[in-house]
C-alpha positions as CSV (number, residue, x, y, z in Angstrom):
1,M,-63.4,-23.3,-79.3
2,A,-61.7,-23.6,-75.6
3,T,-60.8,-26.6,-74.8
4,F,-60.9,-27.9,-71.1
5,N,-56.9,-28.4,-70.7
6,E,-56.9,-24.7,-72.2
7,I,-59.3,-23.8,-69.8
8,I,-58.1,-25.2,-66.5
9,T,-54.5,-24.0,-67.1
10,L,-55.4,-20.8,-67.9
11,E,-57.7,-19.7,-65.2
12,H,-55.4,-18.1,-62.7
13,E,-57.8,-17.1,-59.9
14,S,-57.0,-18.4,-56.8
15,E,-59.0,-18.8,-53.7
16,H,-58.9,-20.4,-50.4
17,V,-58.5,-24.3,-50.4
18,L,-61.8,-25.5,-51.4
19,E,-64.0,-28.5,-49.8
20,H,-63.0,-31.8,-51.1
21,D,-66.1,-33.6,-50.1
22,L,-67.4,-34.7,-53.6
23,S,-70.3,-36.7,-52.0
24,N,-73.6,-35.0,-53.9
25,Q,-70.6,-35.1,-57.5
26,K,-71.0,-38.1,-58.8
27,N,-70.5,-37.3,-62.7
28,F,-66.2,-36.6,-61.6
29,S,-64.0,-38.1,-59.5
30,A,-61.9,-35.4,-57.1
31,P,-58.8,-34.8,-58.9
32,K,-55.5,-36.0,-58.0
33,I,-51.3,-35.4,-59.0
34,Y,-49.1,-37.7,-59.8
35,T,-45.7,-37.4,-58.9
36,A,-43.8,-40.3,-60.4
37,K,-42.8,-41.3,-56.6
38,G,-41.2,-38.0,-56.9
39,D,-38.5,-38.4,-59.9
40,S,-38.1,-35.3,-61.7
41,T,-37.2,-36.9,-64.5
42,K,-40.7,-38.4,-65.3
43,R,-43.5,-36.0,-66.4
44,W,-45.7,-35.0,-63.9
45,Y,-49.6,-34.3,-64.1
46,V,-53.1,-33.6,-62.6
47,Y,-55.4,-36.3,-63.6
48,F,-58.9,-37.7,-63.0
49,S,-62.5,-39.0,-64.5
50,F,-65.9,-38.0,-65.7
51,R,-68.9,-39.3,-66.6
52,N,-69.6,-40.4,-70.1
53,P,-72.7,-39.0,-71.0
54,K,-73.5,-41.9,-73.0
55,T,-71.9,-45.0,-71.6
56,Q,-72.9,-43.2,-68.0
57,K,-69.5,-44.4,-66.6
58,L,-66.8,-42.9,-65.3
59,Q,-63.7,-42.4,-68.2
60,R,-60.5,-41.6,-67.5
61,M,-59.9,-38.1,-69.1
62,K,-56.6,-36.7,-70.7
63,N,-53.7,-35.7,-68.1
64,I,-53.3,-32.1,-67.4
65,Y,-49.7,-31.2,-67.5
66,G,-49.1,-27.6,-68.7
67,K,-46.3,-25.9,-67.6
68,A,-45.4,-27.8,-64.9
69,N,-42.6,-30.0,-66.4
70,L,-40.9,-27.3,-67.0
71,Y,-39.5,-26.5,-63.4
72,K,-37.0,-29.2,-62.4
73,T,-37.8,-28.7,-58.7
74,K,-40.5,-31.1,-56.9
75,E,-41.8,-28.1,-54.3
76,D,-41.8,-26.0,-58.2
77,R,-44.1,-28.5,-60.0
78,L,-45.9,-29.4,-56.8
79,A,-46.6,-25.6,-57.1
80,V,-48.1,-25.6,-60.5
81,L,-50.0,-28.9,-60.3
82,S,-51.4,-27.7,-56.6
83,V,-53.0,-24.5,-59.2
84,Y,-54.0,-26.3,-61.8
85,R,-56.1,-29.1,-59.5
86,R,-57.6,-26.3,-57.8
87,N,-58.6,-24.9,-60.6
88,L,-60.2,-28.0,-62.1
89,L,-61.7,-28.7,-58.6
90,K,-64.3,-25.2,-59.0
91,L,-64.6,-26.1,-63.0
92,L,-66.2,-29.1,-62.2
93,K,-68.2,-28.1,-59.7
94,A,-69.4,-25.0,-61.8
95,G,-70.5,-27.1,-64.5
96,Y,-67.6,-27.5,-66.9
97,S,-67.7,-30.7,-68.7
98,P,-64.8,-32.1,-71.0
99,F,-67.4,-34.0,-73.3
100,E,-68.7,-30.2,-74.0
101,D,-68.0,-26.5,-75.6
102,N,-67.2,-25.0,-72.8
103,T,-66.4,-21.7,-74.6
104,I,-69.6,-19.7,-73.6
105,V,-69.3,-20.2,-69.9
106,H,-65.4,-20.0,-69.9
107,N,-66.1,-16.5,-71.7
108,T,-68.8,-15.6,-68.5
109,R,-66.3,-16.0,-65.8
110,K,-63.8,-14.7,-67.4
111,H,-65.5,-10.9,-67.4
112,Q,-68.0,-11.6,-64.8
113,T,-67.7,-8.9,-62.5
114,V,-68.9,-8.4,-58.9
115,L,-71.6,-6.2,-57.2
116,D,-70.2,-4.2,-54.0
117,N,-72.8,-3.7,-51.0
118,N,-73.4,0.1,-52.1
119,G,-74.8,-1.2,-56.0
120,E,-71.2,-0.1,-57.2
121,I,-69.4,-2.5,-60.2
122,E,-65.7,-3.5,-58.8
123,N,-63.2,-5.6,-60.5
124,P,-63.1,-9.4,-59.1
125,V,-60.3,-9.4,-56.7
126,I,-57.2,-11.5,-57.5
127,H,-55.1,-13.1,-54.9
128,T,-51.2,-13.4,-55.8
129,K,-50.7,-15.3,-52.6
130,N,-49.5,-18.3,-54.4
131,P,-48.4,-17.4,-57.8
132,E,-47.0,-19.8,-60.3
133,P,-43.2,-20.3,-59.8
134,K,-41.2,-17.7,-62.4
135,A,-39.5,-19.2,-65.4
136,K,-35.7,-19.4,-65.6
137,V,-34.2,-16.0,-66.1
138,V,-30.8,-16.1,-68.4
139,I,-28.4,-13.2,-67.6
140,E,-27.5,-11.4,-70.8
141,R,-23.7,-11.2,-71.2
142,S,-21.4,-10.7,-74.7
143,L,-20.6,-13.5,-76.7
144,K,-16.9,-13.3,-75.5
145,D,-17.4,-12.5,-71.6
146,A,-19.7,-16.0,-71.5
147,L,-16.8,-17.8,-73.2
148,D,-14.5,-16.5,-71.2
149,F,-16.6,-16.9,-68.1
150,G,-16.4,-20.5,-69.2
151,L,-13.2,-21.5,-69.2
152,K,-12.2,-19.6,-65.7
153,L,-15.2,-22.2,-64.1
154,K,-13.2,-25.0,-66.3
155,K,-10.1,-24.3,-64.7
156,Q,-11.0,-25.4,-61.7
157,Q,-13.0,-28.7,-63.0
158,V,-10.1,-29.6,-65.5
159,N,-6.4,-29.8,-66.0
160,E,-4.1,-27.1,-67.5
161,R,-3.6,-28.4,-70.5
162,T,-7.1,-29.0,-71.0
163,V,-8.0,-25.2,-70.0
164,Q,-6.0,-24.0,-73.0
165,D,-6.9,-26.5,-75.3
166,Y,-10.1,-25.1,-74.8
167,G,-8.9,-21.4,-75.2
168,Y,-7.6,-21.9,-78.1
169,R,-10.9,-23.4,-79.6
170,V,-12.9,-20.8,-77.8
171,G,-10.7,-18.1,-79.2
172,A,-11.0,-19.6,-82.7
173,F,-14.8,-20.0,-82.5
174,L,-15.1,-16.0,-81.3
175,K,-12.9,-15.3,-84.6
176,W,-15.2,-17.0,-86.9
177,V,-18.0,-15.7,-85.1
178,S,-17.1,-12.3,-85.4
179,E,-16.0,-12.5,-89.2
180,N,-19.4,-14.2,-90.7
181,Y,-22.0,-13.5,-87.8
182,P,-21.3,-9.6,-87.1
183,D,-24.5,-8.9,-85.9
184,I,-23.9,-11.6,-83.3
185,N,-22.8,-9.6,-79.8
186,T,-24.5,-11.4,-76.8
187,I,-24.8,-14.9,-75.4
188,N,-28.7,-15.5,-75.9
189,Q,-27.8,-14.7,-79.6
190,L,-26.1,-17.8,-80.7
191,N,-28.2,-20.7,-81.9
192,K,-27.6,-24.2,-83.1
193,K,-27.4,-22.8,-87.0
194,V,-24.1,-20.5,-85.9
195,V,-22.7,-23.4,-84.3
196,L,-23.3,-26.2,-86.8
197,D,-21.9,-23.7,-90.1
198,F,-18.7,-23.1,-88.0
199,L,-18.2,-26.9,-87.0
200,N,-19.0,-27.4,-90.8
201,H,-16.2,-24.8,-91.9
202,I,-13.5,-26.7,-89.2
203,L,-14.8,-30.1,-90.9
204,I,-13.9,-28.8,-94.7
205,D,-10.5,-27.1,-93.3
206,S,-9.3,-29.7,-91.8
207,S,-11.1,-33.2,-90.9
208,P,-13.7,-35.0,-89.1
209,R,-11.5,-35.6,-86.0
210,N,-10.6,-32.3,-85.4
211,R,-14.6,-31.0,-85.9
212,N,-15.1,-33.6,-83.5
213,N,-12.3,-32.2,-80.9
214,Y,-14.3,-29.1,-81.4
215,R,-17.6,-29.9,-80.8
216,L,-16.2,-31.7,-77.5
217,A,-14.7,-28.2,-76.3
218,L,-17.0,-25.7,-77.1
219,G,-19.6,-28.1,-75.6
220,S,-18.1,-28.4,-72.3
221,I,-18.4,-24.8,-71.6
222,M,-21.5,-24.3,-73.2
223,Q,-23.0,-27.0,-71.0
224,T,-21.3,-25.3,-67.8
225,L,-22.8,-21.9,-68.9
226,E,-26.0,-23.8,-69.2
227,E,-25.7,-25.1,-66.1
228,N,-25.2,-21.8,-64.5
229,E,-28.2,-20.0,-66.6
230,V,-25.5,-17.7,-68.4
231,M,-27.6,-19.6,-71.9
232,S,-30.6,-20.9,-72.3
233,E,-29.3,-23.8,-73.8
234,N,-26.6,-25.9,-75.2
235,Y,-27.1,-26.7,-78.5
236,I,-23.8,-29.0,-79.0
237,K,-26.2,-31.7,-77.7
238,K,-27.9,-31.8,-80.2
239,I,-25.4,-32.1,-82.9
240,T,-23.6,-35.6,-84.1
241,V,-20.7,-36.7,-83.6
242,L,-19.2,-37.1,-86.8
243,K,-17.7,-41.1,-87.7
244,S,-13.6,-40.6,-88.4
245,I,-11.3,-43.0,-89.8
246,P,-7.7,-42.9,-87.7
247,E,-4.9,-42.8,-89.7
248,R,-2.3,-45.4,-89.1
249,N,0.9,-43.7,-88.6
250,K,3.9,-44.8,-90.5
251,T,5.8,-47.6,-89.3
252,F,9.5,-47.8,-89.8
253,T,11.2,-50.9,-90.6
254,L,14.0,-53.1,-88.3
255,D,17.0,-51.4,-90.7
256,T,15.6,-47.5,-90.4
257,E,14.9,-48.2,-86.6
258,N,18.9,-49.4,-86.0
259,K,20.0,-46.7,-88.4
260,I,17.5,-44.2,-86.2
261,F,19.2,-45.1,-83.2
262,T,23.1,-45.5,-84.5
263,Y,22.8,-41.6,-85.5
264,L,21.2,-40.6,-82.0
265,E,23.2,-42.2,-80.2
266,K,26.1,-40.2,-81.3
267,E,24.8,-37.5,-82.0
268,D,21.9,-37.0,-79.1
269,P,21.6,-39.3,-76.3
270,I,19.4,-37.4,-74.6
271,L,16.8,-37.7,-77.3
272,L,17.5,-41.4,-77.8
273,L,16.4,-41.7,-73.9
274,Y,13.6,-39.9,-74.1
275,I,12.5,-41.9,-77.0
276,K,13.3,-45.0,-75.7
277,F,11.2,-43.8,-72.4
278,I,8.0,-43.2,-74.5
279,S,8.9,-46.9,-76.1
280,Y,9.8,-48.9,-74.0
281,N,7.8,-47.9,-70.5
282,F,4.2,-47.3,-73.6
283,L,4.8,-43.7,-71.8
284,R,2.7,-41.2,-74.1
285,P,5.4,-38.2,-74.5
286,I,3.5,-35.8,-72.7
287,E,3.7,-37.8,-69.8
288,V,7.6,-38.2,-70.2
289,C,7.4,-34.7,-70.6
290,R,5.9,-34.3,-66.5
291,L,8.8,-36.8,-64.9
292,T,10.4,-35.3,-62.4
293,I,14.0,-37.2,-60.7
294,G,12.0,-38.1,-58.1
295,D,9.5,-39.9,-60.0
296,I,12.4,-42.6,-60.9
297,N,12.8,-45.0,-57.8
298,L,15.3,-46.9,-59.0
299,E,15.5,-49.0,-55.4
300,N,12.0,-50.5,-56.7
301,N,12.7,-50.0,-60.1
302,T,9.4,-48.3,-60.5
303,I,8.5,-45.2,-62.6
304,R,5.8,-43.4,-61.0
305,F,3.6,-40.6,-63.3
306,K,0.6,-38.3,-64.0
307,A,-1.5,-40.3,-66.6
308,K,-3.9,-39.0,-68.6
309,N,-7.5,-41.1,-67.0
310,S,-5.5,-41.0,-63.5
311,P,-4.0,-38.8,-61.1
312,L,-0.7,-41.1,-60.7
313,K,0.2,-43.9,-62.3
314,T,3.2,-46.7,-61.2
315,K,5.5,-48.9,-64.1
316,L,8.1,-51.3,-63.9
317,I,11.1,-49.9,-65.5
318,P,12.2,-52.9,-68.5
319,E,15.8,-53.5,-67.7
320,I,17.3,-52.7,-71.5
321,L,16.1,-49.2,-70.2
322,L,17.7,-49.1,-66.2
323,E,20.9,-50.2,-67.6
324,Q,21.1,-46.6,-70.0
325,L,20.1,-44.5,-67.0
326,P,22.3,-42.2,-65.5
327,D,23.4,-42.0,-61.7
328,L,20.3,-39.9,-60.5
329,S,20.8,-40.6,-56.7
330,Q,22.8,-37.4,-56.1
331,M,20.8,-35.3,-58.2
332,D,17.7,-33.3,-57.3
333,S,14.2,-35.0,-56.9
334,T,11.7,-31.4,-57.9
335,L,14.3,-31.4,-61.9
336,L,12.6,-32.6,-65.0
337,L,14.4,-35.5,-65.6
338,F,15.1,-34.6,-69.4
339,T,15.5,-30.9,-70.7
340,P,17.2,-30.2,-74.5
341,D,20.3,-30.0,-73.3
342,K,20.6,-31.9,-70.4
343,I,19.5,-35.0,-68.1
344,A,17.8,-33.3,-64.7
345,G,17.5,-29.2,-65.2
346,V,14.4,-26.8,-65.6
347,I,13.2,-25.6,-69.1
348,G,12.5,-21.7,-68.7
349,R,11.0,-20.7,-65.2
350,P,11.5,-23.8,-62.4
351,R,8.3,-25.8,-63.2
352,K,6.4,-28.3,-64.6
353,P,6.2,-27.7,-68.3
354,I,2.2,-28.9,-69.3
355,G,3.4,-30.3,-72.7
356,G,4.6,-30.0,-76.2
357,I,8.2,-31.2,-77.3
358,I,11.1,-30.4,-75.4
359,F,13.7,-31.2,-78.4
360,P,11.9,-28.5,-81.0
361,S,15.4,-28.5,-82.2
362,A,16.1,-31.9,-83.0
363,L,13.0,-31.9,-84.7
364,K,14.3,-29.3,-87.3
365,K,17.2,-31.3,-88.4
366,P,17.2,-32.5,-92.5
């Protein structure tokens, strides 16, 4: 049986706006559009009341949503709901009732033809002046091209270190998909199960924390693709974050610390100063790697650095650290403070490092 709501939302005739004078129609109220005061995060619909044949009172009918809430803009929603409202008004005037089976009447209207002046039968004219908005069209791209496109967009939004991390994780994902789902060639063939299988693979091979990091990186890229209509849905939003238990780093005893300091004072004083910059200033290793001579202000005893959660931060340098700094006044302010073999220099090309350890050979010593 065709329901009353189905008949309304499937009615496609679009004629001139009907008169709204319902003075002679007492069985129903004029259909209206609810717009939630313009809030597109809420559901919009058409509503009306119809006289209950048993109680003889006007009764509020079920709201008519149709496909209106699939659209995000106010204009698109109003365009769809206006069609529903106009169709509803025509149907009510034609004698449709939400309390009765309207299938026969609906089929009669659907196949009705009109006789022209010559007595010939012609098909009804269907006007398309105000067609319903088309659904969102997703551009078909290969899986690799789509994810590469997402990385290019991310380069303009996040720092270089984050882009490198995203690129590494996207590469691992593409390799895994090619080995385990060779039939997936386009971004639109991707689904939640494939992504979940990959994250479970990472979880089994490593840890919940690493799995969550992959989820975060891929989710960020896919969200960008969804917003740019490259993929229809970001499936990672529906995949939960796993609880991970952080592992506590090993704590050295005071005696061990003294032995390490004594050894480094003799064997590698630059590495020792690097460690003290991390420890005494409470900085991250990457933050110390980025420091230049110009970031050290010995007049105010401050240090300026780029932090993870802030473009620029300033801290006081502890006295215990100031005493161990060499004279920096005659050095080029653009040089890096720490390099593997000296204070003030460059590593490879004359540019700031984006991360990593600058003393790899020291860590390999027995």
